[in-house]
C-alpha positions as CSV (number, residue, x, y, z in Angstrom):
1,M,-22.9,-9.4,-10.9
2,I,-19.6,-10.8,-12.2
3,P,-16.8,-8.4,-13.4
4,V,-16.4,-8.5,-17.3
5,E,-12.7,-8.8,-16.7
6,R,-13.0,-12.0,-14.6
7,I,-14.9,-13.5,-17.4
8,T,-12.6,-12.4,-20.3
9,E,-9.4,-13.9,-18.5
10,K,-11.2,-17.2,-18.7
11,I,-11.6,-17.1,-22.5
12,L,-8.8,-19.1,-24.2
13,L,-7.9,-19.6,-27.8
14,I,-7.9,-23.2,-28.6
15,R,-8.1,-24.8,-32.0
16,G,-8.3,-21.1,-33.4
17,Q,-11.7,-20.5,-31.4
18,K,-12.3,-18.5,-28.5
19,V,-13.7,-20.8,-25.8
20,I,-14.2,-21.3,-21.9
21,L,-13.4,-24.5,-20.2
22,D,-16.0,-26.6,-18.4
23,Q,-14.5,-26.0,-14.9
24,D,-14.4,-22.2,-15.4
25,L,-18.0,-22.2,-16.5
26,A,-18.9,-24.3,-13.4
27,A,-17.2,-21.9,-11.1
28,L,-19.1,-19.0,-12.8
29,Y,-22.4,-20.8,-12.5
30,Q,-21.4,-21.9,-8.9
31,V,-22.1,-25.6,-9.6
32,A,-19.8,-28.7,-9.7
33,T,-17.9,-29.4,-12.8
34,K,-19.6,-32.7,-12.8
35,V,-23.1,-31.3,-12.8
36,L,-22.3,-29.2,-15.6
37,V,-21.1,-31.9,-17.7
38,Q,-23.8,-34.3,-16.9
39,A,-26.3,-31.8,-17.8
40,V,-24.6,-31.2,-21.1
41,K,-24.4,-35.0,-21.8
42,R,-28.0,-35.3,-21.2
43,N,-28.7,-32.8,-23.8
44,S,-25.9,-33.8,-26.1
45,V,-27.9,-33.0,-29.4
46,R,-27.9,-29.3,-28.3
47,F,-23.9,-29.2,-28.3
48,P,-22.8,-29.9,-31.8
49,D,-18.8,-29.7,-32.3
50,D,-18.8,-26.0,-33.1
51,F,-20.6,-25.4,-29.8
52,M,-18.6,-27.6,-27.8
53,F,-15.6,-30.1,-27.9
54,Q,-13.4,-32.1,-25.6
55,L,-9.8,-31.4,-25.5
56,T,-7.3,-34.1,-26.5
57,R,-4.9,-35.5,-24.0
58,N,-2.1,-33.6,-25.5
59,E,-4.2,-30.3,-25.3
60,H,-5.2,-31.0,-21.8
61,E,-1.4,-31.6,-20.9
62,I,-0.3,-28.3,-22.4
63,L,-3.0,-26.5,-20.4
64,R,-2.1,-28.3,-17.3
65,S,1.6,-27.2,-17.7
66,Q,0.7,-23.7,-18.4
67,F,-1.7,-23.4,-15.3
68,V,0.1,-25.7,-13.1
69,T,-2.9,-27.9,-12.2
70,S,-2.8,-31.1,-10.4
71,S,-2.2,-34.5,-12.3
72,E,-4.4,-37.5,-12.1
73,R,-1.9,-39.1,-9.6
74,H,-2.6,-36.1,-7.3
75,G,-6.4,-36.2,-7.4
76,G,-6.7,-33.9,-10.5
77,R,-9.1,-34.6,-13.3
78,R,-9.2,-37.9,-15.0
79,Y,-10.4,-36.8,-18.3
80,P,-9.7,-33.9,-20.5
81,P,-11.9,-30.9,-20.0
82,Y,-14.6,-29.7,-22.4
83,A,-14.4,-26.4,-24.3
84,F,-17.4,-24.2,-24.9
85,T,-17.5,-21.7,-27.8
86,E,-19.7,-18.6,-27.5
87,Q,-22.6,-20.5,-29.0
88,G,-22.0,-23.4,-26.5
89,V,-22.1,-21.0,-23.6
90,A,-25.4,-19.5,-24.9
91,M,-27.0,-23.0,-25.3
92,L,-26.0,-23.7,-21.5
93,S,-28.8,-21.6,-20.2
94,S,-31.2,-23.9,-21.8
95,V,-29.8,-27.1,-20.0
96,L,-29.0,-25.3,-16.7
97,H,-32.2,-24.3,-15.3
98,S,-31.4,-21.7,-12.7
99,E,-31.8,-17.8,-12.5
100,R,-28.1,-17.6,-11.8
101,A,-27.2,-19.5,-15.1
102,V,-29.4,-17.0,-17.0
103,Q,-27.6,-14.0,-15.4
104,V,-24.2,-15.5,-15.8
105,N,-24.8,-16.4,-19.4
106,I,-25.7,-12.6,-20.1
107,E,-22.5,-11.5,-18.6
108,I,-20.6,-14.0,-20.5
109,M,-22.1,-13.0,-23.6
110,R,-21.3,-9.4,-23.0
111,A,-17.6,-10.5,-22.4
112,F,-17.5,-12.2,-25.8
113,V,-18.8,-9.1,-27.5
114,R,-16.4,-6.9,-25.8
115,L,-13.4,-9.0,-26.6
116,R,-14.6,-9.0,-30.4
117,Q,-14.9,-5.2,-30.3
118,L,-11.4,-4.9,-28.8
119,L,-9.8,-7.1,-31.3
120,S,-11.7,-5.3,-34.1
121,T,-10.6,-1.9,-32.8
122,H,-6.9,-3.1,-32.6
123,S,-7.0,-4.5,-36.4
124,D,-8.5,-1.1,-37.4
125,L,-5.7,0.8,-35.8
126,Q,-3.2,-1.7,-37.4
127,K,-4.6,-0.9,-40.8
128,K,-4.8,2.9,-40.4
129,L,-0.9,2.8,-39.1
130,I,0.1,0.9,-42.3
131,K,-1.8,3.4,-44.4
132,L,0.0,6.4,-42.6
133,E,3.3,4.7,-42.9
134,Q,2.9,4.4,-46.7
135,K,1.9,8.1,-47.0
136,Y,4.7,9.5,-44.9
137,D,8.5,9.5,-45.6
138,K,11.2,7.9,-43.6
139,Q,11.7,10.6,-41.0
140,F,8.5,9.4,-39.2
141,Q,9.7,5.8,-39.2
142,V,10.7,6.1,-35.4
143,V,7.4,7.3,-34.6
144,F,5.7,4.3,-36.3
145,E,7.9,1.8,-34.6
146,A,7.1,3.3,-31.2
147,I,3.3,3.1,-31.9
148,R,3.8,-0.5,-32.9
149,E,5.7,-1.2,-29.6
150,L,2.7,0.2,-27.8
151,M,0.3,-1.9,-29.6
152,K,2.2,-5.2,-28.7
153,P,0.6,-7.3,-26.0
154,D,2.1,-7.0,-22.7
155,T,4.7,-9.6,-22.0
156,K,5.9,-8.8,-18.6
157,D,8.1,-11.2,-16.7
158,I,6.1,-12.7,-14.0
159,E,7.7,-13.1,-10.7
160,R,8.0,-16.6,-9.6
161,I,6.5,-17.6,-6.2
162,G,7.9,-20.2,-4.0
163,F,11.3,-21.6,-3.2
164,V,14.3,-20.9,-5.4
165,D,17.1,-23.7,-5.5
């Protein structure tokens, strides 16, 4: 239905928690963000702080600058978005009454599980590498450094699009 990669790219780390923003969820559910937020507000007792929280203005500004979204003056959002944790996303299926909401929730839960598995595998590899490094002498140091470089996240320079001064 929805590629897992499309969902995982929407998962952000905010306040030390993996979350998906309301506008991204609304797009996945194919509803207006306003409709999603209204459904959540009507059922606010189902969304405690560890399920959902609203970003501060400062967090919103930082996100806006990272993703180059429009400001209030240009028709953008007038309030900071809501961030939903994995539990909050699971709860959304109980307030959005549609077959699509159920199917999207299943895919999102799979994406969270896959991300957790990837992070677990990465930390396991890191621990094994440290043990190997302690076991073998300095002649393998170059090999260990090369492996560490391969394990680092990809930080390619992204080509800028648009006019250059």
